[in-house]
DOKE-531004 format. One line per 8 residues: number of its first residue (from 1); for each residue x, y, z of C-alpha. Coordinates in steps of 0.1 Angstrom, whole numbers, plus 5000, padded with zeros to 4 digits. Layout:
N
NUM) X Y Z ~ ...;
! end
This chain:
449
1) 3805 3326 7285 ~ 3790 3299 7262 ~ 3810 3271 7245 ~ 3792 3277 7212 ~ 3790 3306 7187 ~ 3762 3329 7197 ~ 3761 3343 7162 ~ 3741 3316 7145;
9) 3729 3335 7114 ~ 3722 3310 7086 ~ 3736 3281 7106 ~ 3718 3247 7110 ~ 3710 3238 7146 ~ 3693 3206 7158 ~ 3669 3208 7187 ~ 3665 3174 7204;
17) 3631 3171 7222 ~ 3599 3189 7214 ~ 3587 3198 7249 ~ 3584 3232 7265 ~ 3622 3238 7266 ~ 3628 3225 7231 ~ 3600 3246 7216 ~ 3614 3277 7234;
25) 3648 3270 7220 ~ 3633 3267 7185 ~ 3617 3301 7188 ~ 3650 3316 7200 ~ 3668 3301 7171 ~ 3643 3316 7147 ~ 3649 3350 7164 ~ 3687 3346 7159;
33) 3680 3337 7122 ~ 3695 3303 7125 ~ 3681 3273 7105 ~ 3665 3251 7132 ~ 3656 3214 7129 ~ 3635 3195 7153 ~ 3642 3159 7163 ~ 3615 3144 7184;
41) 3597 3111 7189 ~ 3568 3123 7167 ~ 3561 3155 7146 ~ 3548 3186 7164 ~ 3519 3200 7143 ~ 3527 3236 7151 ~ 3563 3234 7141 ~ 3571 3246 7106;
49) 3608 3237 7108 ~ 3622 3205 7092 ~ 3613 3175 7113 ~ 3637 3146 7116 ~ 3630 3112 7134 ~ 3650 3101 7164 ~ 3667 3074 7144 ~ 3682 3100 7121;
57) 3718 3098 7109 ~ 3734 3131 7119 ~ 3760 3127 7092 ~ 3732 3132 7066 ~ 3724 3166 7082 ~ 3759 3181 7082 ~ 3770 3207 7086 ~ 3754 3212 7121;
65) 3767 3240 7143 ~ 3750 3228 7174 ~ 3727 3203 7191 ~ 3704 3218 7218 ~ 3691 3191 7241 ~ 3659 3192 7261 ~ 3662 3181 7298 ~ 3638 3152 7294;
73) 3660 3135 7269 ~ 3684 3109 7283 ~ 3721 3117 7281 ~ 3726 3083 7265 ~ 3703 3091 7235 ~ 3716 3078 7202 ~ 3716 3114 7187 ~ 3738 3126 7216;
81) 3762 3098 7210 ~ 3764 3106 7173 ~ 3769 3143 7180 ~ 3798 3135 7203 ~ 3814 3112 7177 ~ 3811 3139 7150 ~ 3825 3166 7174 ~ 3792 3186 7172;
89) 3787 3207 7204 ~ 3758 3196 7226 ~ 3743 3221 7251 ~ 3713 3222 7273 ~ 3685 3246 7266 ~ 3695 3265 7298 ~ 3732 3267 7287 ~ 3721 3278 7252;
97) 3699 3306 7266 ~ 3727 3317 7290 ~ 3748 3328 7261 ~ 3723 3355 7253 ~ 3715 3368 7288 ~ 3732 3400 7300 ~ 3714 3406 7334 ~ 3722 3393 7369;
105) 3715 3356 7371 ~ 3705 3334 7401 ~ 3700 3297 7401 ~ 3681 3275 7427 ~ 3681 3238 7430 ~ 3674 3211 7456 ~ 3652 3180 7460 ~ 3623 3200 7475;
113) 3613 3236 7478 ~ 3630 3249 7447 ~ 3599 3262 7430 ~ 3587 3281 7461 ~ 3622 3295 7468 ~ 3627 3306 7431 ~ 3594 3325 7431 ~ 3601 3338 7466;
121) 3636 3351 7458 ~ 3623 3369 7427 ~ 3596 3384 7448 ~ 3620 3396 7475 ~ 3641 3413 7448 ~ 3612 3429 7428 ~ 3616 3464 7443 ~ 3653 3466 7439;
129) 3652 3450 7404 ~ 3620 3461 7387 ~ 3612 3436 7360 ~ 3630 3407 7378 ~ 3618 3374 7363 ~ 3615 3338 7375 ~ 3618 3309 7351 ~ 3637 3278 7341;
137) 3619 3248 7355 ~ 3591 3270 7367 ~ 3570 3292 7345 ~ 3587 3301 7313 ~ 3618 3284 7298 ~ 3649 3305 7300 ~ 3650 3308 7261 ~ 3617 3326 7263;
145) 3631 3357 7279 ~ 3669 3355 7278 ~ 3672 3382 7251 ~ 3649 3407 7268 ~ 3663 3437 7288 ~ 3657 3420 7322 ~ 3679 3433 7351 ~ 3678 3400 7370;
153) 3665 3365 7365 ~ 3660 3337 7390 ~ 3660 3302 7375 ~ 3647 3270 7391 ~ 3672 3244 7379 ~ 3664 3206 7380 ~ 3690 3179 7382 ~ 3682 3170 7346;
161) 3689 3206 7334 ~ 3721 3208 7354 ~ 3734 3174 7344 ~ 3733 3186 7307 ~ 3748 3220 7313 ~ 3784 3232 7313 ~ 3794 3262 7335 ~ 3764 3286 7337;
169) 3784 3314 7354 ~ 3756 3323 7378 ~ 3760 3353 7402 ~ 3743 3334 7430 ~ 3735 3297 7433 ~ 3713 3280 7460 ~ 3712 3243 7469 ~ 3684 3238 7494;
177) 3686 3202 7504 ~ 3693 3167 7491 ~ 3673 3134 7493 ~ 3671 3104 7470 ~ 3651 3114 7438 ~ 3653 3107 7401 ~ 3676 3078 7408 ~ 3661 3060 7377;
185) 3682 3085 7357 ~ 3711 3093 7380 ~ 3716 3059 7395 ~ 3730 3068 7429 ~ 3726 3097 7454 ~ 3763 3106 7447 ~ 3756 3110 7410 ~ 3724 3129 7418;
193) 3744 3153 7440 ~ 3770 3156 7413 ~ 3744 3169 7389 ~ 3730 3193 7415 ~ 3765 3206 7423 ~ 3770 3217 7387 ~ 3751 3248 7397 ~ 3781 3261 7417;
201) 3807 3283 7400 ~ 3833 3267 7422 ~ 3865 3286 7413 ~ 3849 3321 7410 ~ 3855 3342 7442 ~ 3828 3366 7431 ~ 3802 3338 7430 ~ 3780 3332 7461;
209) 3767 3298 7470 ~ 3738 3296 7495 ~ 3734 3261 7510 ~ 3718 3245 7541 ~ 3742 3240 7569 ~ 3735 3202 7569 ~ 3742 3198 7533 ~ 3774 3220 7536;
217) 3787 3197 7564 ~ 3778 3165 7546 ~ 3788 3172 7511 ~ 3796 3207 7499 ~ 3825 3213 7522 ~ 3844 3184 7505 ~ 3842 3203 7472 ~ 3867 3229 7484;
225) 3850 3257 7466 ~ 3868 3290 7461 ~ 3835 3309 7458 ~ 3818 3326 7488 ~ 3797 3301 7507 ~ 3768 3312 7530 ~ 3748 3287 7551 ~ 3713 3288 7566;
233) 3701 3267 7595 ~ 3690 3268 7631 ~ 3724 3266 7648 ~ 3745 3296 7658 ~ 3773 3303 7633 ~ 3751 3302 7602 ~ 3749 3332 7580 ~ 3711 3330 7583;
241) 3699 3317 7617 ~ 3663 3305 7619 ~ 3644 3310 7652 ~ 3612 3290 7649 ~ 3593 3302 7679 ~ 3601 3338 7674 ~ 3597 3334 7636 ~ 3627 3355 7629;
249) 3657 3351 7606 ~ 3690 3368 7616 ~ 3717 3376 7590 ~ 3747 3399 7592 ~ 3727 3426 7576 ~ 3694 3425 7595 ~ 3670 3407 7618 ~ 3640 3397 7596;
257) 3606 3393 7611 ~ 3588 3364 7595 ~ 3556 3365 7616 ~ 3537 3379 7587 ~ 3552 3353 7562 ~ 3520 3336 7549 ~ 3536 3301 7544 ~ 3534 3278 7574;
265) 3559 3251 7584 ~ 3595 3250 7594 ~ 3605 3240 7559 ~ 3592 3272 7546 ~ 3613 3292 7571 ~ 3643 3274 7556 ~ 3632 3284 7521 ~ 3627 3319 7533;
273) 3662 3321 7549 ~ 3678 3308 7517 ~ 3659 3333 7496 ~ 3669 3362 7520 ~ 3706 3352 7517 ~ 3703 3350 7479 ~ 3685 3383 7478 ~ 3711 3400 7500;
281) 3740 3386 7479 ~ 3723 3400 7448 ~ 3721 3435 7461 ~ 3687 3435 7476 ~ 3682 3461 7504 ~ 3671 3446 7538 ~ 3643 3471 7541 ~ 3628 3461 7508;
289) 3633 3424 7515 ~ 3615 3427 7548 ~ 3586 3446 7532 ~ 3581 3419 7506 ~ 3580 3390 7530 ~ 3544 3394 7540 ~ 3530 3398 7504 ~ 3543 3365 7490;
297) 3513 3343 7482 ~ 3531 3310 7476 ~ 3526 3286 7446 ~ 3496 3265 7435 ~ 3497 3229 7447 ~ 3524 3235 7473 ~ 3507 3237 7508 ~ 3480 3257 7491;
305) 3449 3266 7511 ~ 3422 3246 7493 ~ 3392 3259 7512 ~ 3368 3245 7538 ~ 3340 3220 7537 ~ 3321 3204 7566 ~ 3340 3226 7590 ~ 3373 3211 7579;
313) 3403 3229 7564 ~ 3418 3214 7532 ~ 3454 3217 7521 ~ 3466 3209 7486 ~ 3502 3198 7485 ~ 3500 3179 7452 ~ 3535 3190 7444 ~ 3548 3166 7470;
321) 3561 3139 7446 ~ 3585 3121 7470 ~ 3586 3112 7507 ~ 3612 3138 7515 ~ 3589 3165 7503 ~ 3559 3153 7522 ~ 3579 3148 7554 ~ 3595 3183 7551;
329) 3560 3198 7549 ~ 3544 3177 7576 ~ 3572 3175 7601 ~ 3561 3207 7619 ~ 3523 3201 7613 ~ 3503 3206 7645 ~ 3473 3186 7656 ~ 3482 3155 7637;
337) 3456 3135 7656 ~ 3428 3155 7641 ~ 3443 3154 7606 ~ 3437 3131 7577 ~ 3468 3127 7554 ~ 3461 3116 7518 ~ 3490 3096 7503 ~ 3492 3079 7470;
345) 3504 3076 7434 ~ 3535 3059 7421 ~ 3562 3057 7449 ~ 3597 3065 7440 ~ 3628 3044 7448 ~ 3629 3055 7485 ~ 3631 3036 7517 ~ 3596 3036 7535;
353) 3613 3037 7569 ~ 3611 3075 7574 ~ 3573 3073 7565 ~ 3568 3045 7590 ~ 3586 3065 7617 ~ 3566 3095 7610 ~ 3533 3077 7612 ~ 3543 3059 7644;
361) 3547 3094 7660 ~ 3510 3099 7655 ~ 3485 3106 7628 ~ 3447 3107 7629 ~ 3438 3090 7596 ~ 3455 3082 7564 ~ 3440 3076 7530 ~ 3463 3056 7506;
369) 3454 3054 7470 ~ 3468 3043 7436 ~ 3499 3021 7431 ~ 3512 3031 7466 ~ 3485 3009 7483 ~ 3501 2978 7469 ~ 3536 2989 7480 ~ 3530 3006 7513;
377) 3496 2993 7523 ~ 3506 2963 7544 ~ 3533 2980 7564 ~ 3512 3011 7571 ~ 3483 2990 7581 ~ 3503 2974 7609 ~ 3509 3010 7623 ~ 3474 3026 7618;
385) 3450 2996 7618 ~ 3415 3008 7610 ~ 3427 3044 7607 ~ 3441 3035 7573 ~ 3418 3036 7543 ~ 3430 3021 7511 ~ 3414 3031 7478 ~ 3420 3025 7441;
393) 3415 3062 7433 ~ 3415 3096 7449 ~ 3378 3099 7441 ~ 3371 3066 7460 ~ 3392 3078 7490 ~ 3373 3111 7490 ~ 3340 3093 7490 ~ 3350 3073 7521;
401) 3362 3105 7538 ~ 3329 3123 7532 ~ 3310 3093 7546 ~ 3332 3090 7577 ~ 3328 3127 7585 ~ 3290 3126 7580 ~ 3286 3096 7602 ~ 3310 3109 7629;
409) 3334 3080 7625 ~ 3363 3104 7619 ~ 3365 3137 7638 ~ 3389 3159 7618 ~ 3400 3195 7617 ~ 3423 3192 7586 ~ 3428 3172 7555 ~ 3462 3174 7539;
417) 3467 3161 7504 ~ 3504 3155 7502 ~ 3508 3123 7481 ~ 3546 3117 7485 ~ 3545 3099 7451 ~ 3547 3106 7414 ~ 3514 3112 7397 ~ 3519 3091 7366;
425) 3499 3061 7376 ~ 3466 3081 7371 ~ 3474 3117 7361 ~ 3495 3135 7335 ~ 3513 3155 7362 ~ 3510 3168 7397 ~ 3491 3199 7385 ~ 3463 3178 7371;
433) 3463 3157 7403 ~ 3461 3189 7424 ~ 3433 3204 7403 ~ 3413 3172 7407 ~ 3417 3174 7445 ~ 3406 3211 7444 ~ 3376 3203 7424 ~ 3365 3177 7448;
441) 3368 3201 7478 ~ 3348 3227 7459 ~ 3320 3202 7451 ~ 3319 3191 7487 ~ 3316 3227 7499 ~ 3288 3234 7473 ~ 3268 3203 7487 ~ 3266 3219 7521;
449) 3233 3235 7530;
! end
């Protein structure tokens, strides 16, 4: 299964990158009684293992059985090049952990929705597979639980993790969608898809790939996979057919009622249909899948109900870090004319045209903050006029919003915080950004008499 020896007793292994994945790999190496070394940009105080700098000469560390690479490390890193020249195997943390896992394994990727769908798929299978665990790029790194007696695991897999991995031999893989993202690393959309498609066990007829009908037509069909392929979409002929008005999903095994599914939006019905197909392919019983649909609570920072203040509903979608994600969530949003959309942060390398088309179709107000105001501000202003508020920070934008509500300038029913940008201009990550938004909503609610 793995292209490295899983018996690492007494062997020296270099872990490249001291983030969450790297630290999990270090702990697993200790458990396997290997001799781990950590290579990172700076020492990690909690690590007792030998630390080596990034400019290390690998020849001085020989013999090395393996290099385990963290996903955040560039494939062109000097240590990786040295390892290749010295014929030292290089594996991703996910591929490393895969060599020790004995349960059923599902993997989920896509530009947007993969965290929600990973957690949802695990939830739908929790009755048929007690102890089912979600992890990978969500929650715990795979190395944290790969040696435990878990019957089934569902992994969220990013393009970075997949780009670094050899065949993962998943039982079921899911590709939800594709839009330009992380092109600073992958270069082109084709290369980005090439990384995503590594999730597929193409030549294994026992493997099931679940994919959107659009992506299947545009790209996956050309791969000529020998595995079983199932599609989801709104057209007849799909293996999971979504009926938005009835809020049902029809598969060959059952007609699923999604009226009680707590997550709103057509994009979440797509996530649910993918999760249902993956659950069925894994052996989940339709009756148990149906019973679990209504009890899924969603994830923090992804269309999360943030509460009410001044009679307005607030939605926290801080996990929206690109335009495709924001548009997927807002495309079916009702009452746009009484909604204020908050955008901002550091825009990614995407064309703004889809955003402009969306705003031309109607939006009550928009707050634009951070670096995005310098990139999108002028073009959006020509569409919205004085219904666009530009601010340096989210705090400043929120202050304007409170004043506009109190004075009656803006009559709103909803405020949706869906930034469509990376958070790194002002925050460590989207979680910190989302928590800041939630705290401002709470403060506003507490100010009310």
